[in-house]
C-alpha positions as CSV (number, residue, x, y, z in Angstrom):
1,X,36.3,6.4,-23.6
2,X,38.6,7.8,-21.3
3,X,37.4,6.0,-18.2
4,X,37.4,7.8,-14.2
5,X,39.6,10.7,-13.6
6,X,42.7,9.6,-11.9
7,X,41.4,12.0,-8.6
8,X,38.2,10.0,-8.5
9,X,39.9,6.6,-8.9
10,X,42.5,7.6,-6.0
11,X,40.0,9.0,-3.9
12,X,38.0,5.5,-4.0
13,X,40.8,3.9,-3.5
14,X,41.6,5.7,-0.3
15,X,38.1,5.1,0.7
16,X,38.4,1.0,-0.2
17,X,41.2,1.2,2.3
18,X,39.5,2.7,5.1
19,X,36.6,0.4,4.9
20,X,39.0,-2.9,4.6
21,X,40.6,-1.5,7.8
22,X,37.4,-0.8,9.3
23,X,36.3,-4.3,8.2
24,X,39.2,-6.0,9.5
25,X,38.6,-4.4,13.1
26,X,34.7,-6.0,12.6
27,X,36.0,-9.3,11.8
28,X,37.7,-9.5,15.1
29,X,34.2,-9.3,16.8
30,X,32.9,-11.3,14.6
31,X,35.7,-13.6,15.5
32,X,34.9,-13.2,19.1
33,X,31.4,-13.3,19.1
34,X,29.1,-13.3,22.5
35,X,28.0,-17.0,22.8
36,X,26.8,-18.8,25.8
37,X,28.7,-17.1,28.2
38,X,27.5,-13.5,27.2
39,X,24.0,-15.0,27.1
40,X,23.9,-16.4,30.5
41,X,25.2,-12.9,32.3
42,X,23.0,-11.0,34.3
43,X,22.7,-7.6,32.4
44,X,21.5,-3.9,33.2
45,X,18.8,-2.5,32.6
46,X,18.2,-1.2,28.9
47,X,20.3,-4.0,27.4
48,X,19.2,-3.6,24.0
49,X,18.3,-6.8,22.2
50,X,20.9,-9.2,20.5
51,X,19.9,-8.3,16.7
52,X,20.7,-4.4,17.2
53,X,24.5,-4.8,17.8
54,X,25.6,-5.7,14.3
55,X,23.1,-3.5,12.7
56,X,24.6,-0.5,15.4
57,X,28.2,-1.4,14.7
58,X,28.3,-2.1,10.4
59,X,26.7,1.5,10.5
60,X,29.3,2.9,13.0
61,X,32.2,1.4,10.9
62,X,30.7,2.5,7.5
63,X,30.7,6.4,9.6
64,X,33.8,5.8,10.8
65,X,35.5,5.2,7.4
66,X,33.6,7.9,5.6
67,X,34.9,10.4,8.1
68,X,38.5,9.2,7.8
69,X,38.4,9.2,4.0
70,X,37.2,12.9,4.4
71,X,39.8,13.8,6.6
72,X,42.5,12.2,4.6
73,X,41.6,13.9,1.1
74,X,41.6,17.4,2.9
75,X,45.2,17.0,5.0
76,X,48.6,16.8,3.3
77,X,50.6,14.0,3.0
78,X,52.8,15.2,6.3
79,X,49.4,16.1,7.9
80,X,48.4,12.8,7.8
81,X,50.0,10.8,10.8
82,X,49.2,13.8,13.2
83,X,45.8,14.1,12.3
84,X,44.9,10.3,11.7
85,X,47.0,8.3,14.4
86,X,44.1,8.8,17.2
87,X,41.4,7.4,14.4
88,X,43.7,4.0,13.6
89,X,44.6,3.9,17.6
90,X,41.1,3.9,18.5
91,X,40.4,1.2,15.9
92,X,43.0,-1.0,17.6
93,X,41.4,-0.3,21.1
94,X,38.1,-1.3,19.5
95,X,39.2,-4.6,18.0
96,X,41.0,-5.4,21.6
97,X,37.6,-4.7,23.1
98,X,35.7,-7.7,21.7
99,X,38.8,-9.9,22.5
100,X,38.8,-9.0,26.0
101,X,35.3,-8.9,26.8
102,X,34.0,-11.7,24.5
103,X,37.2,-13.7,24.1
104,X,38.8,-13.4,27.3
105,X,35.7,-12.7,29.5
106,X,37.9,-9.9,31.2
107,X,35.4,-7.5,32.0
108,X,36.8,-5.2,34.0
109,X,40.0,-5.4,31.6
110,X,37.8,-4.8,28.9
111,X,35.9,-1.6,30.3
112,X,39.6,-0.1,30.9
113,X,40.0,-1.0,27.4
114,X,36.9,1.1,27.0
115,X,37.9,4.2,29.0
116,X,40.6,4.4,26.6
117,X,39.0,4.1,23.4
118,X,36.6,7.0,24.9
119,X,39.6,9.2,25.2
120,X,40.8,8.1,21.5
121,X,37.5,8.8,20.0
122,X,37.0,12.1,21.7
123,X,40.8,12.9,20.8
124,X,40.2,11.8,17.1
125,X,37.0,14.1,16.8
126,X,38.7,17.1,18.1
127,X,41.8,16.6,15.2
128,X,38.9,16.0,12.6
129,X,37.0,18.6,13.6
130,X,40.2,21.0,12.7
131,X,39.7,19.6,9.2
132,X,36.3,18.7,8.5
133,X,33.2,19.2,10.7
134,X,31.1,16.6,8.8
135,X,34.0,14.1,9.6
136,X,33.8,14.9,13.1
137,X,30.2,14.9,13.5
138,X,30.1,11.1,12.0
139,X,32.0,10.2,14.8
140,X,29.7,11.4,17.4
141,X,27.2,8.5,17.4
142,X,29.9,6.3,17.5
143,X,31.1,8.0,20.9
144,X,27.6,7.8,22.1
145,X,27.4,4.2,21.5
146,X,30.6,3.6,23.0
147,X,29.6,5.6,26.0
148,X,26.3,3.2,26.5
149,X,28.8,0.4,26.1
150,X,30.6,1.6,28.9
151,X,27.6,1.8,31.0
152,X,26.7,-2.0,29.7
153,X,30.2,-3.0,30.5
154,X,30.4,-1.6,34.0
155,X,26.7,-3.1,34.5
156,X,27.5,-6.5,33.6
157,X,31.2,-6.2,35.8
158,X,28.8,-5.1,38.8
159,X,26.0,-7.5,38.3
160,X,28.4,-10.4,38.1
161,X,31.0,-10.0,40.0
């Protein structure tokens, strides 16, 4: 019994690494839950029900990990930093948003972070598109969701001062 080919094990290890990294970012959100503070805020129209957020984020995080995995497999070691740094940077901005908004209740600082996050996602999509159109397209729903989150974040800031 020969086992899995080395390339396949290597590919799965890379995917596992990306899944672990996005899971760590997701855990930041889990450790800064909305709580009663968020429940008591006035929210803008079109605010989705609370149950939708973890469903959406789980789906988006999985798509993000798959996108990074596809790109990692298609670039040389020398190209990885240039292509993947915006992806890693947007993960950091993503995790920071939860801390700023839910943890510290700094709504407008969180909005500034969200604008940075949005720009980093656009940059990531552009970098990924040069390598894998599928990887780039996997991030488009994420960009749309973050755009919608910007509307929600700004609306909460406006409605609650």
